[in-house]
N, C-alpha and C positions, 0 to 999 in steps of 0.2 A: 078790229078784225084780228082774230087769233090764227096762228099757224103753229104746228109742232113739227120738229124734225129731230132726227137722231144725231147726236154727236159722234157716236161710234161708227155707224154705217154710212152716213151721208157726208159728214164733215171730212172724214179721213179717207173716203173713197175705198174703204176696205183695208187701208194700210194700218190704221189704228182700230182694232176691234176690242170690245169690252172683254171678251173671253181671253184674249192673248195679251192685252196690255202693251202692244207694240207701238212705239212712237214713230213719228216721221223719221226718215233718214237724216241723221245729224242732230235730232232733237234729244236732249237729255231725258232720261226715264223719270226723273223726279226733280223736285226743287224748282227755283225760279226758272221759267221758260220750259219746264219739263212737262211730261205727259202723265203725271199722277193726278188724274182728274177725279173729282168727287161727284160729277153729274154726267149722265149720258145723253140727255136731251136738252134742247133749248126751246122755249116758247117765244113766239114773236108777236108783238102787237104793233100794228101799223096805224099811227095817228099823224101821218106826215103828208096829208093832202095839201096843207097850206105851207107857205114859206116859213112860218114859225111853228111848224109841227114837229113831230118826233117819232122815232121808233123805240120800242122797248124790247129788250132781250133778257129773259129770266131763266134761271136754272130749273131744270126738271129732272125727275128720275134719279134720285128722289127730289121732291119739291121741298125746299126749306121753308120754315115759317117766316124767316126774314133773311136778308142778305145785304152785304155792303154794296155801295153804289159807286160805279165808275161812269163819269160823263165823258163821252168820246166825241170830239169835235173834228169833223172831216175837213179836208183841204178844199181849196177853191174848185168848185164844180163837182166835187166828189160826193154829191148828195145821193148817189146810188150806193147804199151801204155795202154792196158786194165788193167794193174796192178793198175793204178791210175785213172781209168776212171771216177768214180763218183766225185772225187776231181776236175778233169779237167772240167767236165761238170758244177760243182758248180761255178768254177771261170769264165767260159764263160757265164753262165746264169746271173752272177752278172755284166757282161759287159766288160770282158777282152778278148783280143786276147791271146791265149796261144801258144807259140812256144815250141815244144817238140823235141829238137835235138836228133838224134839217137846215135851217137858217138861210137857205137860198131857194128861190122858186125856179130860177134858171141862171144862165151864165151872165145875164145883164141886170137882173133885179133880185134883191135890192142892191144898192151900191154898198161897197164894203163897210162904210160907216154904220150901216144898219145891221150888220151881222151880229154884234153883241145883243142888241135888243131882241132880235128874233131867236137867237140861241137861248137867251135867258127865259123868254116866254115858253119855249119848248121844254126847258128844264123844269120850270115851275109847274107846267101842266102835267108833265110826266110824273112828277113826285105826287101831285094832288091825286092823280088817278091811282097810283100805287097805294096811297094811304087810305083812300076811301073805298076801294073795291075789294071784296073777298075773293075775287078771281085772280088776284095778283099776289106775288111775294111781297111782304111788307119791306119797305126800304129802311135799312139801318143807316141813318144819316150822321152817325157820330164821327166818322172819319171818311170824308168824301175825296175821291181822287179824280183829277181832271187830266185827260190825255188829249193833245191836239197835234195834228199834222198840218204842216204848211200854213195856210191862212187860219186853219183851226188852232194852230199854236198862237197866232196873233190874237185871235178871239179869246182863247183860254187865258192868256196873260192879262188881257183887258178885263175880263170878268173877275180874275183873281184880285185885281186892284179894287174893283168896284162891286164886289159881291153884295155888300150891304145895300147899295143903291138899287141893284137889280133884284133884290130879295130872293137870292139863291143861296144854297149852302156854301159856307166858307170852304175854300179849298185847303185841305190838310196835306195833300200830296199833288204834285203836278209834274207831268212829263211832256216836254215840248219836243216833238220829233220833226226835224228839218223845218223849224218855224220860219215864216217869212211872208212878205206881202207882194213880192215882185215889183211891178211898176206902180202899185197903188199905195196909198197912205192911210186909207180909212181904217179905223179901229186901233191904229198905232198910237202909243203914248210917248211923250218925250222921255220919260224914265219910268222905272218900275220899282222905285223905292217904296211905293205904297203896297207892295205885296205883303201878305201877313208875315210877321216876324217868326212864327213857328211853322211856316210852310216848308215841307221837304221838296226841293226843286231840282230836277234834272233837265238840262238842255242838251239835246243830242243833235249834231249836225253831221253831214257827210262831206268829205273833202272834195267830191266831184258833183256837188249840188250846184248846177249852173242855172237852175230855175229861180231860186230865191237867194242862194248864197248863204253866207254865215252872218251877215250884218245884223239882222234882227236878233238872232240868238245871242250874239255878242252884246247887243244893246241890253237885253234882259239880264244877262249874267253880270255885266259890268255895273249896271245901275240898281240892281236889287240889293242894295247895300244893307238894308234892314232885314234881309232874309239870309242869315249866316249859313244855313245848311243847304248849300247849293253846289252842284258840280257842272262843269261844262265839258262835254264829251265829244270827241271827234272820232267817227268811224271812218277808217281808211281802206282803200282798195288793196287787194292782195291777189297775186296770180300764182297758180300752180302750173308752171310752164310744162312740166313733164306730162300733165294730163290735159293741157290746154283748157283749164277751167279757172274761173276767177271769182273772187268776192268783190262785188262792185260797191260803190259808195255814192250813189246818185240820189236825187230827190225822190225817186220812186221806191226806195228800199222798204218803207213801211207798208206799201201795198202788198196784199196777199189775198187775191180775190177768191170769192166763193159764190157760185151761182145760186146757192140756196137763199142768198140775200138779194138777189137781183130784182130790181124794180122795173127793168126794161129801158131805163134811160141809157141812151147811147150818144151822149154829147162828146165833146173833144176830150174831156178828162176821162170819161169811161173808156174811150178808145185807147188813150194812153195807158190806162190801167191794164187792158188786155195785152198791150204790146210790151210792157215793162215789168209787170208783176212777177216776182220770184218768191219761192218759199225755200229758205236755206238758213245757214248759220247766222246771217244778219238778223233774221227774225228771232230765232231761238235764243241766241247768245247776246244779242244787243237789245232790240226793242222789247221783245216779250220778257226776257230775263230781267231787264232793268225795271220794267213796269211791275212785274210780279214782286220783285224784291222791294221796290219802293212802297208798294201797298202793304206788304207784310211788315216792313220796318215801321211804317206809320201806324199801323193798327196794332201790332203785337210786339214790336221791338226786335223782330227777327230779321236776319239777313242784312243787317246794316253794312257788313263788309262786302256784300254783293251790290248794294245800291250806291254806296258812297266811299270816298277816301282813296281812290287810285290804287286799290288793293289788287293783287293778282286775280282774285275771284271776280271783281268788278270788270277788269280789263279783258278777261278770258273770252276768246271768240271761237274756240274749238280747235280741232286738229284736221289737217289734211290726211288723206288715206294712208300716207307713208309715215304718219306719226309726227310730222312737223307741225308746230303751232301756226294756226292762222294768225295773221298780224293782229296783235291786241289793240284794244281801244286806247286812245290817248285821253287822259283825264286831267283837267285843270281845276285847281281848288280856289276858294274865294279870295285868298290873298294875292292871287295872280290876276292882274289887269291885262286883258287880251286886246290885241289889235288885229292880228292876222294869224290864221291857223293852218294855212296851206303849207305843205312841206317844201315846195319848190320856190317859196318866196320868203322875204325877211319876216321874222317873227320877233315880237317883243319879249316873249318868255318861252320857256320849254315846258313840256308837260310835267306833272308832278312825278311821274316815273316814265322812263323811256321804254319803248317796245323791246321785248327780249330778242 
């Protein structure tokens, strides 16, 4: 089933209009995370009636002949794509096909150990549809990016090690956002030394993620010893006391719901999305920026200093209205073996560069 909606008038609720080119408040006008969009519409294909189904989101207006592919793996229970709707629209408007595998039928089935099988089936079927149908944008599979939030990060890392077994595209870039499995162990591996040696890998955690914590992200970062181009990034809270506003660093930061993607599911996760979703500098200058830069670096060799290396551009989180810097990201490099990353507890190492 196809649906079409406008990036300019529906996605941005009139804040971003094609004629004005105005970004969201706090969003850069261009570059990684920015509002320099190449497409004004998104086409939606719903093939997700089954637990191993998928949604497809493709760029339109103009419609490209082909486009690079991003596989977006949702968190536990977040199989209503509206949870990440604005991020997905951002990726599509930048010119990517987004494959969103469902991989869960409901909150109890399948068990987490079955997530990779279902996700892989959805990826394979989505690619097959794109390749065989003249009604879809052809997928450019030369450099595929995987993005996973929460249990989607666990699933993405599992698929990254076992991509040949599952007959899916090799991951060339991977962003794990607040990855973790909470009380479950399904789909977790003992180590991630089997990730591709040429993978560009970012692991991003929040210092106040008390849903899954940082343990899984640290496991991936510390054991992906054959993947040298990897960074571990900690997004920390910051408060503007003069305006009583804050930048939070919870498990919910990647959420940015958009009802254009709503499937009607109202499970516990969906309710949490409505309660905790925010659209702010954490989206624009952390998750969206890092994902965009990672993709551009992997595909074209651009923005390497935004994606990697603890550079000022990578760590930058924006400004408060009075011109003060929002607390920059902490970045840890491959030579640093991490144990704890919370600021109020003992740590084995310090970041590659301290906040300004």
